[in-house]
SELOGU-228172 format. One line per field, with one value per residue (C-alpha): residue number from 1; chain; x, z, y. Coordinates in steps of 0.2 Angstrom, whole numbers, plus 5000, padded with zeros to 4 digits. Each point is the difference from the previous one (the first is absolute). Example, Ala and Ser with C-alpha at 12.3 -4.5 7.8 and 13.67 -1.06 7.14 Angstrom:
2
k <- (1, 2) $
c <- (A, A) $
xx <- (5062, 5006) $
zz <- (5039, 4997) $
yy <- (4978, 5017) $
This chain:
615
k <- (1, 2, 3, 4, 5, 6, 7, 8, 9, 10, 11, 12, 13, 14, 15, 16, 17, 18, 19, 20, 21, 22, 23, 24, 25, 26, 27, 28, 29, 30, 31, 32, 33, 34, 35, 36, 37, 38, 39, 40, 41, 42, 43, 44, 45, 46, 47, 48, 49, 50, 51, 52, 53, 54, 55, 56, 57, 58, 59, 60, 61, 62, 63, 64, 65, 66, 67, 68, 69, 70, 71, 72, 73, 74, 75, 76, 77, 78, 79, 80, 81, 82, 83, 84, 85, 86, 87, 88, 89, 90, 91, 92, 93, 94, 95, 96, 97, 98, 99, 100, 101, 102, 103, 104, 105, 106, 107, 108, 109, 110, 111, 112, 113, 114, 115, 116, 117, 118, 119, 120, 121, 122, 123, 124, 125, 126, 127, 128, 129, 130, 131, 132, 133, 134, 135, 136, 137, 138, 139, 140, 141, 142, 143, 144, 145, 146, 147, 148, 149, 150, 151, 152, 153, 154, 155, 156, 157, 158, 159, 160, 161, 162, 163, 164, 165, 166, 167, 168, 169, 170, 171, 172, 173, 174, 175, 176, 177, 178, 179, 180, 181, 182, 183, 184, 185, 186, 187, 188, 189, 190, 191, 192, 193, 194, 195, 196, 197, 198, 199, 200, 201, 202, 203, 204, 205, 206, 207, 208, 209, 210, 211, 212, 213, 214, 215, 216, 217, 218, 219, 220, 221, 222, 223, 224, 225, 226, 227, 228, 229, 230, 231, 232, 233, 234, 235, 236, 237, 238, 239, 240, 241, 242, 243, 244, 245, 246, 247, 248, 249, 250, 251, 252, 253, 254, 255, 256, 257, 258, 259, 260, 261, 262, 263, 264, 265, 266, 267, 268, 269, 270, 271, 272, 273, 274, 275, 276, 277, 278, 279, 280, 281, 282, 283, 284, 285, 286, 287, 288, 289, 290, 291, 292, 293, 294, 295, 296, 297, 298, 299, 300, 301, 302, 303, 304, 305, 306, 307, 308, 309, 310, 311, 312, 313, 314, 315, 316, 317, 318, 319, 320, 321, 322, 323, 324, 325, 326, 327, 328, 329, 330, 331, 332, 333, 334, 335, 336, 337, 338, 339, 340, 341, 342, 343, 344, 345, 346, 347, 348, 349, 350, 351, 352, 353, 354, 355, 356, 357, 358, 359, 360, 361, 362, 363, 364, 365, 366, 367, 368, 369, 370, 371, 372, 373, 374, 375, 376, 377, 378, 379, 380, 381, 382, 383, 384, 385, 386, 387, 388, 389, 390, 391, 392, 393, 394, 395, 396, 397, 398, 399, 400, 401, 402, 403, 404, 405, 406, 407, 408, 409, 410, 411, 412, 413, 414, 415, 416, 417, 418, 419, 420, 421, 422, 423, 424, 425, 426, 427, 428, 429, 430, 431, 432, 433, 434, 435, 436, 437, 438, 439, 440, 441, 442, 443, 444, 445, 446, 447, 448, 449, 450, 451, 452, 453, 454, 455, 456, 457, 458, 459, 460, 461, 462, 463, 464, 465, 466, 467, 468, 469, 470, 471, 472, 473, 474, 475, 476, 477, 478, 479, 480, 481, 482, 483, 484, 485, 486, 487, 488, 489, 490, 491, 492, 493, 494, 495, 496, 497, 498, 499, 500, 501, 502, 503, 504, 505, 506, 507, 508, 509, 510, 511, 512, 513, 514, 515, 516, 517, 518, 519, 520, 521, 522, 523, 524, 525, 526, 527, 528, 529, 530, 531, 532, 533, 534, 535, 536, 537, 538, 539, 540, 541, 542, 543, 544, 545, 546, 547, 548, 549, 550, 551, 552, 553, 554, 555, 556, 557, 558, 559, 560, 561, 562, 563, 564, 565, 566, 567, 568, 569, 570, 571, 572, 573, 574, 575, 576, 577, 578, 579, 580, 581, 582, 583, 584, 585, 586, 587, 588, 589, 590, 591, 592, 593, 594, 595, 596, 597, 598, 599, 600, 601, 602, 603, 604, 605, 606, 607, 608, 609, 610, 611, 612, 613, 614, 615) $
c <- (A, A, A, A, A, A, A, A, A, A, A, A, A, A, A, A, A, A, A, A, A, A, A, A, A, A, A, A, A, A, A, A, A, A, A, A, A, A, A, A, A, A, A, A, A, A, A, A, A, A, A, A, A, A, A, A, A, A, A, A, A, A, A, A, A, A, A, A, A, A, A, A, A, A, A, A, A, A, A, A, A, A, A, A, A, A, A, A, A, A, A, A, A, A, A, A, A, A, A, A, A, A, A, A, A, A, A, A, A, A, A, A, A, A, A, A, A, A, A, A, A, A, A, A, A, A, A, A, A, A, A, A, A, A, A, A, A, A, A, A, A, A, A, A, A, A, A, A, A, A, A, A, A, A, A, A, A, A, A, A, A, A, A, A, A, A, A, A, A, A, A, A, A, A, A, A, A, A, A, A, A, A, A, A, A, A, A, A, A, A, A, A, A, A, A, A, A, A, A, A, A, A, A, A, A, A, A, A, A, A, A, A, A, A, A, A, A, A, A, A, A, A, A, A, A, A, A, A, A, A, A, A, A, A, A, A, A, A, A, A, A, A, A, A, A, A, A, A, A, A, A, A, A, A, A, A, A, A, A, A, A, A, A, A, A, A, A, A, A, A, A, A, A, A, A, A, A, A, A, A, A, A, A, A, A, A, A, A, A, A, A, A, A, A, A, A, A, A, A, A, A, A, A, A, A, A, A, A, A, A, A, A, A, A, A, A, A, A, A, A, A, A, A, A, A, A, A, A, A, A, A, A, A, A, A, A, A, A, A, A, A, A, A, A, A, A, A, A, A, A, A, A, A, A, A, A, A, A, A, A, A, A, A, A, A, A, A, A, A, A, A, A, A, A, A, A, A, A, A, A, A, A, A, A, A, A, A, A, A, A, A, A, A, A, A, A, A, A, A, A, A, A, A, A, A, A, A, A, A, A, A, A, A, A, A, A, A, A, A, A, A, A, A, A, A, A, A, A, A, A, A, A, A, A, A, A, A, A, A, A, A, A, A, A, A, A, A, A, A, A, A, A, A, A, A, A, A, A, A, A, A, A, A, A, A, A, A, A, A, A, A, A, A, A, A, A, A, A, A, A, A, A, A, A, A, A, A, A, A, A, A, A, A, A, A, A, A, A, A, A, A, A, A, A, A, A, A, A, A, A, A, A, A, A, A, A, A, A, A, A, A, A, A, A, A, A, A, A, A, A, A, A, A, A, A, A, A, A, A, A, A, A, A, A, A, A, A, A, A, A, A, A, A, A, A, A, A, A, A, A, A, A, A, A, A, A, A, A, A, A, A, A, A, A, A, A, A, A, A, A, A, A, A, A, A, A, A, A, A, A, A, A, A, A, A, A, A, A, A, A, A, A, A, A, A, A, A, A, A, A, A, A, A, A, A) $
xx <- (3829, 5006, 5019, 5004, 5004, 5018, 4995, 4995, 5018, 5006, 4988, 5005, 5019, 4996, 4992, 5014, 5013, 4990, 4998, 5019, 5000, 5000, 4984, 4984, 4990, 5010, 4998, 4981, 4997, 5009, 4990, 4984, 5004, 5005, 4984, 4989, 5009, 4994, 4983, 4993, 5000, 4998, 4984, 4994, 4984, 4995, 5000, 4988, 4988, 4999, 5010, 5016, 5000, 4997, 5013, 5013, 4996, 5002, 5016, 5007, 4995, 5008, 5016, 5000, 5001, 5014, 5009, 4998, 5007, 5016, 5001, 5000, 5014, 5010, 4999, 5003, 5016, 5008, 5001, 5018, 4997, 4993, 5013, 5014, 4991, 4996, 4995, 4985, 4994, 4991, 4990, 4996, 4994, 4989, 4993, 4995, 4992, 4990, 4994, 4994, 4991, 4991, 4996, 4992, 4989, 4992, 5001, 4992, 4981, 5004, 5014, 5003, 5014, 4999, 5017, 5010, 5016, 4995, 4985, 5012, 5009, 4988, 5012, 5016, 5010, 4996, 4981, 5004, 5005, 4981, 4997, 5014, 4994, 4988, 5001, 5011, 5014, 4998, 5001, 5015, 5009, 4996, 5007, 5015, 5005, 4997, 5011, 5014, 4999, 5001, 5015, 5008, 4997, 5007, 5016, 5003, 4996, 5010, 5017, 5015, 5014, 5011, 5000, 4999, 4986, 4990, 5003, 4983, 5000, 4987, 5012, 5006, 4984, 4990, 5011, 5004, 4997, 4997, 4984, 4993, 4997, 4989, 4997, 5001, 5016, 4994, 4986, 5012, 5010, 5016, 5009, 5010, 4990, 4988, 4987, 5003, 4987, 5000, 5018, 5008, 5015, 5012, 5005, 5017, 5006, 5017, 5011, 4994, 5007, 4995, 5004, 4990, 4986, 4999, 4999, 4986, 4990, 5002, 4994, 4985, 4996, 5002, 4988, 4987, 5001, 4997, 4984, 4994, 5003, 4990, 4986, 5001, 5001, 4983, 4993, 5007, 4993, 4983, 5002, 5006, 4985, 4986, 4983, 4985, 4993, 4986, 4994, 4983, 5000, 4981, 4993, 4995, 4986, 4992, 4997, 4991, 5003, 4989, 5007, 4983, 5007, 4991, 4994, 5013, 5015, 5000, 4991, 4983, 5003, 4988, 4986, 4990, 5003, 4987, 5010, 5015, 4991, 4993, 5017, 5006, 4985, 5001, 5018, 4995, 4988, 5013, 5011, 4986, 4998, 5019, 5003, 4983, 4990, 5008, 5018, 5005, 5003, 5000, 4997, 5008, 4994, 5010, 4998, 4984, 4994, 4982, 4998, 4982, 5000, 4992, 4996, 4987, 4996, 4989, 5004, 5019, 4998, 4990, 5012, 5015, 4992, 4995, 5019, 5005, 4988, 5005, 5018, 4994, 5013, 5002, 5005, 5012, 4995, 5003, 4986, 4996, 4991, 4993, 4995, 4993, 5016, 5013, 5003, 5010, 5009, 4997, 5003, 4986, 4998, 4984, 4994, 4988, 4982, 5006, 5006, 5014, 5008, 5016, 5007, 5018, 5001, 5015, 5011, 5010, 4989, 5010, 5001, 4993, 4993, 4988, 5000, 5004, 5011, 4998, 4987, 4998, 5018, 5002, 4985, 5011, 5012, 4988, 4981, 5002, 4999, 4981, 5000, 5002, 4983, 5001, 5016, 5006, 5003, 5013, 4995, 5007, 5000, 5016, 4998, 4996, 4985, 4994, 4994, 4990, 5005, 4986, 5011, 5011, 4989, 5013, 5002, 5015, 5006, 5003, 5010, 4995, 5004, 4992, 5009, 5013, 5001, 5012, 5013, 4999, 5011, 4990, 4983, 5004, 5012, 4986, 4989, 5013, 5004, 4982, 5000, 4997, 5005, 5000, 4998, 4987, 5004, 4983, 5003, 4990, 5012, 4987, 5003, 5018, 4998, 5014, 5013, 5013, 4990, 4994, 5017, 5007, 4988, 5004, 5018, 4995, 4990, 5015, 5011, 4986, 4998, 5019, 4999, 4987, 5002, 4982, 4993, 4992, 4986, 4998, 4983, 4995, 4984, 5010, 5017, 5014, 4994, 5011, 5006, 5017, 5008, 5009, 5017, 4994, 4997, 4986, 4990, 4987, 4994, 4986, 5000, 4994, 4982, 4994, 4987, 5008, 4999, 5013, 5001, 5015, 5004, 5006, 5012, 4996, 5014, 5001, 5019, 5006, 5015, 5014, 4992, 4983, 5009, 5010, 4985, 5004, 5017, 5010, 4991, 5002, 5019, 5003, 4990, 5009, 5017, 4995, 4995, 5016, 5011, 4991, 5001, 5018, 5004, 4991, 5008, 5018, 5002, 5008, 4995, 5011, 5003, 5006, 5012, 5009, 5018, 4997, 4986, 5004, 4992, 5004, 5002, 4991, 5009, 5009, 4997, 5006, 5013, 5008, 5006, 4989, 4993, 5000, 4998, 4999, 5004, 5008, 4983, 4992, 5012, 5000, 5019, 5007, 5004, 5018, 5006, 5005, 5017, 5002, 5003, 5011, 4992, 5013, 4999, 4993, 4997, 5009, 4988, 4995, 5008, 4989, 5000, 4991, 4987, 4996, 4997, 4990, 5011, 5001, 5014, 5007, 5004, 5006, 4992, 4988, 4984, 4991, 4984, 4986, 5011, 4997, 5013) $
zz <- (6819, 5013, 5002, 4991, 5017, 4995, 4987, 5014, 5006, 4982, 4997, 5015, 4996, 4982, 5008, 5012, 4986, 4990, 5013, 5002, 4997, 5015, 4992, 5009, 4984, 4989, 5012, 5003, 4981, 4998, 5015, 4993, 4983, 5009, 5010, 4984, 4993, 5015, 5004, 4983, 4997, 5018, 5001, 4982, 5008, 5004, 4981, 4998, 5013, 4999, 4984, 4995, 5008, 5018, 4997, 4994, 5014, 5013, 4993, 4999, 5018, 5007, 4990, 5006, 5018, 4997, 4990, 5015, 5012, 4989, 4999, 5019, 4999, 4989, 5013, 5015, 4993, 4998, 5019, 5007, 5012, 4986, 4986, 5011, 5006, 4983, 5009, 5006, 4982, 4997, 5016, 4999, 4982, 5006, 5015, 4988, 4987, 5014, 5006, 4982, 5000, 5016, 4993, 4985, 5013, 5007, 4987, 4990, 5003, 5012, 4991, 4988, 5006, 4984, 4994, 5016, 4998, 5014, 4991, 4987, 5012, 5003, 4994, 5007, 5015, 5006, 5003, 5018, 5004, 4999, 5016, 5008, 4994, 4986, 4982, 5005, 5005, 4985, 4988, 5010, 4997, 4981, 4998, 5011, 4989, 4984, 5006, 5004, 4983, 4991, 5011, 4996, 4981, 5000, 5008, 4988, 4985, 5004, 4993, 5010, 5000, 5014, 5018, 5003, 4988, 5004, 5018, 5005, 5015, 5013, 5012, 4988, 4992, 5016, 5005, 4983, 4997, 4982, 5005, 5001, 4982, 5002, 4982, 4996, 4991, 4983, 5002, 5009, 4984, 5008, 4985, 5000, 5014, 5001, 5013, 5009, 5013, 5011, 4997, 4986, 4991, 4990, 4982, 5001, 5017, 5006, 5000, 4984, 4993, 5001, 5018, 5006, 4988, 5007, 5017, 4996, 4991, 5016, 5011, 4989, 5000, 5019, 5002, 4988, 5009, 5017, 4993, 4992, 5016, 5010, 4988, 5002, 5018, 5000, 4989, 5012, 5015, 4992, 4996, 5018, 5008, 5004, 4992, 5011, 5005, 4990, 5015, 5008, 5018, 5002, 4991, 4981, 4990, 4985, 4988, 4983, 4986, 4985, 4985, 4991, 4984, 4988, 4983, 4992, 5006, 5001, 5008, 4994, 5009, 5014, 4990, 5004, 5019, 5002, 4989, 5010, 5016, 4992, 4995, 5018, 5007, 4988, 5004, 5019, 4996, 4991, 5015, 5010, 4988, 5000, 5019, 5008, 5011, 5016, 4994, 4998, 5013, 4989, 4981, 4993, 4985, 4991, 5000, 4991, 5000, 5001, 4995, 5005, 5019, 5008, 5016, 4990, 4985, 5006, 4984, 5002, 5019, 4996, 4987, 5011, 5015, 4990, 4996, 5018, 5006, 4986, 5008, 5017, 5002, 5001, 4984, 5000, 4984, 4991, 4997, 4999, 5012, 4995, 5011, 4995, 4994, 4999, 4998, 5009, 4994, 5013, 5005, 5010, 5010, 4995, 5013, 4994, 5006, 5008, 4986, 5001, 5017, 4997, 4987, 4996, 4988, 4989, 5009, 4985, 4985, 4984, 4993, 4983, 5000, 5015, 5003, 4990, 5007, 4992, 4989, 4989, 4996, 4997, 4988, 4989, 4997, 4999, 4999, 5009, 5017, 4998, 5000, 5019, 5004, 5019, 5009, 5012, 5018, 5011, 5014, 5017, 5007, 5001, 4989, 5013, 4997, 5015, 4992, 5012, 4996, 5003, 5000, 5014, 5009, 4999, 4991, 4987, 4996, 4981, 4994, 4984, 4988, 4984, 4983, 4998, 5019, 5000, 4994, 5016, 5015, 5014, 4996, 5001, 5015, 5010, 4996, 5006, 5016, 5004, 5000, 4982, 4999, 4981, 4985, 4986, 4985, 4990, 4984, 4983, 4985, 4986, 4994, 4996, 4988, 4996, 5007, 5014, 5013, 5010, 5000, 5007, 5014, 5003, 5002, 5013, 5009, 5001, 5008, 5012, 5005, 5005, 5008, 5012, 5001, 4995, 4986, 4987, 4989, 4985, 4992, 4983, 4990, 4985, 5006, 5004, 5017, 5011, 5017, 5007, 5015, 5014, 4992, 4983, 4992, 4987, 5004, 4986, 4987, 4987, 4982, 4994, 4994, 5005, 5013, 5013, 5018, 5013, 5018, 5012, 5017, 5008, 5015, 5012, 5008, 5013, 5002, 4995, 4989, 5003, 4987, 5009, 5016, 4993, 4991, 4992, 5008, 4985, 4989, 5013, 5001, 4982, 4997, 5013, 4993, 4982, 5006, 5010, 4986, 4988, 5012, 5004, 4982, 4996, 5014, 4999, 4982, 4986, 4982, 4986, 4995, 5018, 5000, 4984, 5002, 4993, 5011, 5012, 5017, 5009, 5019, 5008, 4996, 4985, 4982, 4982, 5005, 5013, 5017, 5007, 4984, 4998, 4986, 4995, 5013, 5011, 5001, 5008, 5014, 5002, 4994, 4990, 4982, 4995, 4982, 4993, 4994, 4981, 4996, 4985, 4986, 4999, 5019, 5005, 5019, 5007, 5003, 5018, 5009, 4997, 5018, 5004, 4986, 5004, 5018, 4996, 5010, 4999, 4987, 5013, 5001, 4983, 4989, 4988, 4996, 4984, 5000, 5003, 5007, 5016, 5013) $
yy <- (5158, 4988, 4997, 5017, 5009, 5003, 5012, 5012, 5000, 5003, 5014, 5009, 4998, 5007, 5015, 5003, 4999, 5012, 5014, 5003, 5018, 5012, 5009, 4999, 5004, 4988, 4986, 5004, 5000, 4983, 4992, 5007, 4992, 4984, 5001, 5002, 4985, 4990, 5007, 5001, 4981, 4996, 5010, 4995, 4993, 5018, 5004, 4985, 5005, 5019, 5006, 5007, 5017, 4994, 4986, 5012, 5013, 4986, 4994, 5018, 5004, 4984, 5002, 5018, 4996, 4988, 5014, 5012, 4987, 4998, 5019, 5000, 4987, 5011, 5014, 4989, 4992, 5017, 5001, 5000, 4986, 4989, 5005, 4993, 4984, 4991, 4984, 5010, 5004, 4984, 4999, 5019, 4998, 4985, 5010, 5015, 4987, 4992, 5017, 5004, 4984, 5004, 5017, 4991, 4990, 5016, 5014, 5006, 4996, 4987, 4993, 4985, 4988, 4989, 4994, 5001, 4990, 4988, 4993, 4993, 4989, 4986, 4986, 5009, 4996, 5018, 4996, 4994, 5018, 5005, 4991, 5011, 5017, 4998, 5006, 5015, 4989, 4989, 5015, 5007, 4983, 5000, 5018, 4997, 4985, 5009, 5014, 4988, 4992, 5017, 5005, 4983, 5002, 5018, 4994, 4986, 5010, 5016, 5004, 4994, 5012, 4996, 5000, 5019, 5001, 4985, 4995, 4995, 4989, 5003, 5008, 5013, 5003, 5002, 5014, 5007, 5018, 4996, 4992, 5017, 4999, 4985, 4996, 5018, 5002, 4997, 5013, 5012, 5001, 4992, 4995, 4984, 4992, 4986, 4995, 4984, 4995, 5015, 5005, 5010, 4992, 5010, 4994, 5007, 4995, 4999, 4984, 4993, 4984, 4982, 4997, 5015, 4996, 4982, 5007, 5012, 4985, 4990, 5014, 5002, 4982, 4999, 5015, 4992, 4984, 5008, 5007, 4984, 4991, 5013, 4997, 4981, 5002, 5009, 4986, 4987, 5009, 4998, 4982, 4996, 5009, 4988, 5002, 5000, 4983, 4992, 4991, 5003, 5008, 5002, 4986, 4999, 5008, 4991, 5014, 4999, 5014, 5004, 5009, 5003, 5008, 5013, 4998, 5012, 5010, 5019, 5014, 4993, 4983, 5005, 5008, 4984, 4999, 4987, 4988, 5003, 4996, 4984, 4994, 5001, 4992, 4986, 4998, 4998, 4987, 4991, 5000, 4993, 4986, 4996, 5002, 4996, 5011, 5006, 4995, 5018, 5013, 5015, 5004, 5015, 5010, 5014, 5019, 5005, 4982, 5008, 5019, 4997, 5004, 4985, 5011, 5010, 4988, 4985, 4990, 5001, 4996, 4985, 4993, 5003, 4992, 4985, 4998, 5002, 4987, 4988, 5000, 5003, 5013, 5019, 5009, 5015, 5009, 5017, 5013, 5018, 5011, 5017, 5015, 5017, 5007, 4985, 4982, 4987, 4985, 4987, 4982, 4993, 4984, 4991, 4987, 4987, 5004, 5016, 5011, 5013, 5001, 5010, 5012, 5006, 5015, 5004, 5012, 5007, 5002, 5001, 5018, 5003, 4982, 5000, 5018, 5015, 5014, 5017, 4993, 5015, 5001, 4981, 5001, 5011, 4986, 4985, 4998, 4983, 5009, 5001, 4981, 5003, 5009, 4998, 5002, 4986, 5005, 4992, 4988, 5002, 4983, 4989, 4985, 4986, 4989, 4989, 4984, 4988, 4982, 4988, 4984, 5007, 5012, 5013, 5016, 5003, 5017, 5001, 5015, 5008, 5014, 5004, 4999, 5014, 5001, 4985, 5012, 5011, 4995, 5006, 4993, 4981, 5003, 5009, 4985, 4988, 5010, 5000, 4981, 4994, 4981, 4999, 5012, 5002, 5012, 5001, 5009, 5004, 4999, 4999, 5018, 4996, 4986, 4988, 5011, 4997, 5010, 4985, 4991, 5016, 5000, 4981, 5005, 5013, 4987, 4989, 5013, 5004, 4982, 4999, 5018, 4995, 4981, 4996, 4989, 5012, 4996, 5012, 4998, 5008, 5002, 4994, 4994, 4999, 4993, 4989, 4994, 5006, 4992, 5010, 4996, 5008, 4983, 5001, 4985, 5001, 5013, 5002, 5006, 5016, 5002, 4982, 4996, 4990, 4994, 4993, 4995, 5002, 4995, 5017, 4999, 5013, 5010, 5013, 5003, 5017, 5002, 5012, 5012, 5000, 5004, 5014, 5008, 5017, 5002, 4994, 5012, 5014, 4997, 4999, 5016, 5009, 4994, 5005, 5018, 5002, 4995, 5012, 5014, 4998, 4998, 5017, 5009, 4994, 4993, 5009, 5000, 4994, 5018, 5004, 4985, 5004, 5005, 5017, 5005, 5014, 5003, 5016, 5001, 5015, 5016, 4992, 5005, 4996, 4988, 5011, 4993, 4988, 4993, 4981, 4989, 4981, 4987, 5013, 5009, 4985, 5001, 5019, 5001, 5014, 4994, 5001, 5002, 4984, 4997, 4997, 4982, 4997, 4991, 4986, 4997, 4983, 4997, 4985, 4985, 4997, 4985, 4985, 4995, 5017, 4997, 4983, 5003, 5016, 5011, 5019, 5005, 5011, 5019, 5007, 4987, 5007, 4991, 5003, 5009, 4987, 4986, 4993, 5006) $
């Protein structure tokens, strides 16, 4: 839905709020449930197309990868360097989240990057970030803001018990030893404490009374304000960054598009392949009547516009060539090519009077839809696997189609990816780096009925248009088809399951965005940082049980509490624990001077800080 992009920020904030325990298992479970609540409705179209079991299995798998990412975050934040630098929690969480999204893009079975947070930001100020570092940077910004919102909410809703128990300014929190608990106080069984952002606040802090409570409240509000401002700054940065220009650099291309439609939605839509071919040929003749012969430079048909291969079927070739000659322009159309043991999903360029002169084959076939991994095992769960009788093989050519333009005598490089390939970062980027001047995303959405699948693809095409600074034309057999400017503006769209045609003047551009120039480097950096954070957390972090005051850790040669045994906070510093002096039940520590609290100073030697308070 357009205009609902803030829900992505709120959804992330809700998840961050819910994964407060320092338990990898608990946080993974919560995230898995959160992921199911997202993916099951988001991927509902899979249920419509192939049934309940594949739909649920896909949702479970995608949610599981996110759950693994949050488990990795739980381990990473136990590292000493991170526990004491709470200002790094949000960006570290965002790095690990984006790394998990990248993992979904490549694994398993070639990956399935549907539902990345970046794809929800078509109307957001953050969309401009796509031109800097693509979808990874947009997702990073969404997670960063969501984390800041969760921190701010925790701070505002946590109990305030006075300065010693609630002093939560950035200065004190960033160096606080209590941040080692990082949301783990509740699960560690630390009675009388509450989690606030990424610090632990004692309920029974010293220095009670109206004055100290007011100070604690002010400090919490101040700390929450800092986080809200940090999130607002990220949004402002996105709003201030310029979007790619919509001006032509290499002339303009007059393009026609044909959405031929099918007789009925569902898997049986293409049982009459001849009818689908007729629909697209008729639409092309309609374009010729509306625009006049020779007025179009190129006509685009969708994926699977003809399942009858015109390179081997004379009737299909004759019908397509008649349509091409009617508009006196080449047609870029989708068809299949079969070999002895495989098939290829291709877009071919059909020149009037010449036939097919170029072919691009889909590089990433969809697992369990266009080819069946582990067919014998998959058949145990769904008989629908046998609907795919011949597995699709991947193409090896970058999606750049050279189109000769009769009007100018020049050749225009058209970048193309087929259907789900629009979700994969590297494919379109490779086409643009190879010289693509505008982008075509042909797709066949007939199998998904009146679901949101086609709109979801259009949202991905919007991000790609901005990421690469290219006008992007999405053309579907049944809709939604549309034209998107390089700044992400949707200039025109069609309706679902209606025959339609449209024309557009496409500005040709050759300037590379920063995202195109950086290539894979943002992903490489994010992946390395995520792996390092996880490795350091596992190597140096301590579990909640190890951090409890009663936990004992013996030095070499020391046993059973003898000399050299340490416990509690002293163990972390390698100090020998000393017996604590009994405290009279009626004793009440004197409140700290307000000037020290207000300025976030160390209380000084001899002043005790309650367990969990930020020193």
